[in-house]
C-alpha positions as CSV (number, residue, x, y, z in Angstrom):
1,X,66.7,116.2,146.5
2,X,68.7,113.0,144.7
3,X,71.7,114.0,142.2
4,X,72.7,111.0,141.2
5,X,73.0,106.6,142.2
6,X,75.8,104.9,142.7
7,X,75.6,101.2,141.1
8,X,77.5,97.9,141.4
9,X,79.0,97.2,137.8
10,X,80.3,93.5,136.8
11,X,82.5,94.1,134.2
12,X,83.6,91.5,131.1
13,X,86.8,91.4,131.9
14,X,88.7,93.2,134.9
15,X,87.5,94.0,138.7
16,X,84.0,95.1,139.3
17,X,83.3,98.6,139.8
18,X,81.2,101.4,141.2
19,X,79.8,104.2,138.9
20,X,77.6,107.1,139.5
21,X,75.4,107.1,136.9
22,X,73.3,111.1,136.7
23,X,71.0,112.7,134.2
24,X,71.3,115.5,132.3
25,X,69.9,118.1,130.5
26,X,71.3,118.2,126.8
27,X,71.9,120.5,123.7
28,X,69.2,119.8,122.9
29,X,66.5,120.4,126.0
30,X,66.5,116.8,126.7
31,X,68.5,114.6,129.4
32,X,70.4,112.9,129.1
33,X,72.4,109.9,130.7
34,X,76.1,110.5,132.8
35,X,77.9,108.1,134.0
36,X,81.0,108.4,135.4
37,X,83.3,105.0,137.0
38,X,84.8,105.3,140.6
39,X,86.9,102.6,141.0
40,X,87.4,98.8,142.6
41,X,85.1,97.6,145.4
42,X,86.2,99.2,148.5
43,X,86.4,96.9,151.8
44,X,84.6,98.4,155.5
45,X,88.2,99.7,156.8
46,X,88.5,102.1,153.3
47,X,85.5,103.2,153.3
48,X,86.3,103.7,157.0
49,X,90.2,105.8,157.3
50,X,88.1,107.7,154.3
51,X,85.2,108.9,156.3
52,X,87.9,109.4,159.1
53,X,90.4,111.7,157.4
54,X,87.6,113.5,155.2
55,X,84.2,114.3,158.5
56,X,86.0,113.1,161.4
57,X,88.6,115.8,161.3
58,X,89.3,118.0,164.0
59,X,89.0,121.3,161.9
60,X,85.6,120.0,159.8
61,X,82.9,122.6,161.0
62,X,79.7,120.9,159.3
63,X,79.7,118.0,162.4
64,X,79.7,118.8,166.4
65,X,82.2,118.0,168.3
66,X,80.1,115.5,170.0
67,X,78.8,114.1,166.5
68,X,82.1,113.4,166.4
69,X,83.1,111.7,168.9
70,X,80.0,109.3,168.3
71,X,81.2,108.6,165.0
72,X,84.1,107.5,165.5
73,X,82.7,105.7,169.0
74,X,80.5,103.6,166.8
75,X,83.2,102.9,164.1
76,X,86.2,101.5,166.6
77,X,83.3,99.5,169.1
78,X,81.0,97.8,166.5
79,X,81.7,98.3,162.3
80,X,85.2,97.7,162.6
81,X,85.7,94.6,164.5
82,X,83.2,92.5,163.2
83,X,83.4,94.3,159.4
84,X,86.9,95.7,158.1
85,X,88.0,93.3,156.1
86,X,84.4,93.3,154.1
87,X,84.7,93.8,150.9
88,X,81.7,96.7,149.8
89,X,79.4,94.8,147.6
90,X,76.0,95.2,147.7
91,X,75.2,92.5,148.9
92,X,77.4,93.7,151.7
93,X,75.1,96.5,152.2
94,X,72.1,93.9,152.6
95,X,74.2,92.2,154.8
96,X,74.6,95.0,157.3
97,X,70.8,96.2,157.5
98,X,71.9,99.6,158.4
99,X,68.5,100.9,156.9
100,X,70.8,103.6,155.3
101,X,70.6,105.0,151.9
102,X,73.4,103.2,150.4
103,X,74.5,106.0,147.9
104,X,75.5,108.3,150.5
105,X,77.7,105.1,152.6
106,X,79.6,105.2,149.0
107,X,79.3,108.6,147.6
108,X,83.3,109.2,148.7
109,X,83.9,111.8,145.5
110,X,80.9,114.5,147.2
111,X,82.2,117.8,147.8
112,X,81.4,119.3,150.7
113,X,81.2,122.9,151.2
114,X,84.1,125.1,151.7
115,X,83.4,127.5,155.2
116,X,85.5,130.6,155.2
């Protein structure tokens, strides 16, 4: 189930930003639109480093060792050599043509379950 979406928003002054948008019930029971700014557009290199720190570290239990090893190989061999200095914008996602949901790629603040 989708819990929101991320869009690339241009601003009148200042740098473009990513904006996380969602709806939630208001006090009157009607659904209200909400939005939160996520920051400036990232480069593929910054996104990969964040992914490594969050998803590929050894104590991460929601991915198997072989999955982490394979994903690290994809980053090192194919993704970063070609795309590392590219700014991550909506047009970049089209160029990547990865077939992925952009929300999954860009939602860097998604909480992960704490497993004891």
